[in-house]
Steps between C-alpha positions, in 0.01 A plus 500: 500500500632843405300737712721775642457809718725793432523785747408857424636833625349735750322783327685823528354849566670827434607580147345176377151531645288209614202443274153401610258419223680748266392795725768696676589844613443826315718517187796739489446806281700546186669833451602491130414271204820290533487480878475121514739227617595376151566851363776496236678797656513328841629178343766676288622711791513221757635201297865398550750266333522288811423138434197419708219248535157637405309236705484411870844399622367220719382314190864408421503245772219311320644494152592161356801446277344201329375596151134450431389269223152656469417734217186640661465686833199609698541815705247549778474797731311446824336768706161344559590160634144370469524514119821295480341154498295589194815596313691184611206282397486662154863423430421131498391561143847577366584212266881544502763537769514848659658680793308706757628829642293652779546843652326548834408837648217368719712484816358150550657159436379334182384141476549356149400148416748402225315176434221690335740605219630177342730683252655730754878458511633782718331723761657814634334738748633847577370728771472863414362818658154618407613767253435547126197268487582193291730699263803575717514133612494405129774757419709365791471148362615631162790701644618197692534308172242239614315513167802491271465136410133494401341535154144552631361632825148485651473810720221501756421651837235480772275770353216692664435806281354826622608654165262277305201613711589857417483450120134457414588475129653166570259212577521266800590522865856457627424144594362418159794668338741287695314184411518584133884503518511157654233342286654624168872498570525179699171331607565168329767297328319570172514879565866510588597270222320727253688801643838332479426372156434858389821631648703223346336547156491879482831678574332841486286433804647676800237542766171313531227592751134422541221630277428872511810581702726649225446873545619810312561878523158563664640336805808721561336623813758695707791294375613683193774707660629207701518278194679771307757537774560120518537468124753789497723280717542263204502781242165408357250758386143502628227452241179613668280344233676167483422365846390136515543315825365209702290632786481310826865387502411131442624359172726264311810675366821436316784477752700776332223759532542471881877441491549829317354685803852477650595779258275745686722481808197506728524474870269532806547878513330529159169379641236696682401470865186299529172679587251303285556672157303372205708699249808721438769292671819341374335160527214612274741658258709184464190310404479728203876502437500123460255526211706779342833314520345182373392688192844669468660153509287391203235310703119525512278543806178296461216344692363150480245592238792500253562130556383274221546130456613560138783740595676277748681182408362213705769363731724798449512550881719192527796732413473630854592159647850496648611195297415656161821618330498844339764652277569873421313628196811661357875539555549811698866622516592814701822698442757468777749766606822353654636823653446395864860421591821705511760481225821702434370719218204630702730563799720713266216683318286575804631414841620181668200281588268642229216268387155561357375543855707818521276648233180361640547641850565847365156562353301801628116539454394742230132531594271395790474122516799443265669192636864593504712321596325187390650226717502121514314288760538129545814452284667796665799704375668195357852456385526266199830369630310341794418131449132432475379842384437396139347174618249694713424726201452219257286290741271798556479572125433135412222480770315768299541322167801696370731286280829671556693827472656680206821639650640827363846412376770766491771433245734779381749389233564180689492655845215371720338685786258367762527149360557337842134409566439321168844335502427368846165376375664324202764346722242364745245219478189688600213436256440863404412605152670812356598681185684824417447841340815668388463856629719637228483871588773719634500509877450857602489704823136585428396141431363590155741336258578832332826634350558730802645428847624156378645272771574207263415498134418234246804471269414282203814608315736368764319167545240386243149418625559161338704411802197535723355159406823322599499662840141390580507166332533316837175673608285437198597129482393453866195267512327753735531777244160621372417401147229561247453214248800339668719794396676704774360851536752788458361852528689816400389837635589720205608284214549780245779645706712198407694558176409246235255341736358269228842344442556483881172310557584266210830421676324436824272249330799320343669469840180371658466232230864395546427461876218253419210735554201492262530872459438823688192714572644847458281786629544871509316756719236702311651836596334690225646741242586765763769269626613374158292182516477247223320614182358269236471125506655324801629218291707747290679584828560137583250515790226265608269732690455814700501501880275759653665692786247749637514797514706490178301583185164511682256779557642781712200703614587811705295583807407853608721619786261740662358427844725198562728665754809435292827626637593821320840352424345223286607538134433150371213327322175416673322227299192278522542133573132431425517668164799285406323185614177584316686578174697180526187299572321656200787410270515146632123451459484646148843387362619176651877524534685348206878441510515641846484394863286749686587656826360701793657711771424503868583871508764741405628782725873569501481776765757302706751540218416847363303661788383830345498397135349150497262331263220416736180309425201564724222245532677170546319266743456122522151502359577694177816297464299178530267612224782604266686173563188295454426668162862435397503136596160451328653650181743209463269213595439398140871420462671170565575480869877546442428831325281647779768724639434825684765727645465713815696810595621400751582264786726735693560841334458668838641840397255513205199386705461195273485225758310173539686420816316568827525858619416671831239698315320232290603169665455212254209652310665532161629145516152377604365680191738295287387180668132589454550558129705185437273257704161653437 
């Protein structure tokens, strides 16, 4: 028998007020329109770069290191203990293995009969103060990383709604409303199977709630300003007419929609004191935010009236069983910068001990909410000379479906720089896939490859570029080296800068054949005509395909600078990330990429390198990135699997803001977006 009792916490009074039937003390008066806990100004002024946990510290003692095998989680928040048995009984209908995460603000111990849920694998219960309704507990679960492993989540709470009674335009009492959620979203094995079949069959479905509970702009209530302030945290514009959200906070949802909440950097101080509000709180605003970000990520918000037997594939829900193997939809390869260790040339050019972290730490914010410096979290300020660092990076990347890294390779007339990481990889036995891009620009003091302030130049006259293939032959013949059609991939950043590049590439192919390789896949970055990119047919240049390296040769849309609080010393470019993503998506949807491997960027902001004259994109967030990446992956799905290659800028370009690695600001959210796209 698995009936357990788990203790609660004593209810607190003071800042977090005790609630009795949703009726509490007189509400505090607001002085100005943005005088609310989640105000953007308050958040921007008070946030720090200190690494901190955005969830109750005492939870850490309850975390388990053993990975889950479940793909579905149920998250239950308990305030009204008398309603918990109904929820527990309803979960018996889940037809596949799941985990149950319970947050308890009742102040009472919970009795949960695990035997009533035959497919329950893991149960975790976390006590939490009565603050932020069911939303702050959910955010705390997200911030703790407890939902990172799940593809689908059923989010439910012990609901007694005064808000429903106050909206006469909506039918039914609060009790009837609650019952509709359970009867339609769980209720029976047949119901749940139908829901799971729909999610498994339709990758555009993001949030599913019960009939009549998807609401629109007429239900902004007093939450418009709060939602705008929250969206500003992730540089997302508010569309007042585009609201579509699941009312009632009980729904099935893609895991990533919730996982991405980590990007909002929410904490208990963002939530209102409790006095029985039915509107205009951070909790109410986040209900609406979830619908907005689901749409931004490319997902739909629907109710159960949209479910049809014809749309779903019968038995599709079986994919959510732990023993069903899934493979990534495409081959995602991020670029990898190896400048995280010291070497003599950098000591000479800059100062002893210089690494990329020296640039990263120097960044200064240019506007309110500008995250500079952008700093690492769980992998820390690593040194690539330290054993185990690259192993941890690769293991994390592989867990998200990433195939391997494309290392920037620095070769100047036979002289190599920063080759230690890839040479160590080649010399070792770790099963880590890799390939290289020859970064064949001059190395300059301004990090721009120009003809000025050169630290070390490309010198093709002294040593022919033909020699390059001989110096990397031991890499490209490695069985772990990434190939397309069994041919090792060699990318060159700016191929037209190489004199007689057609002849050079022909020589490379001859050497590869002599080494027993079936050929090479030679790519060049599509840098565009402004950077002397390739013109005419690729074959005439000896090339196999373009490699897209955003932001090169993509849409650069300038943003207005007024009313952004920009530092008066800023003389750089302020550009729209969303405009670039939308233009790229339109091109991919109307002109499927031929003779090219498409790419996306996490972000680009080189403030850390150029401070007052950066190129700085505004609007990057995990949800928009997820949508762009999904469109990009979808554009190559008609190809043979080996040809479904997508590049990402980048794994660890910290000084350019192009990072998939976990950061203090965003956690793992960008990586989780990749995982969501590849295993949808």
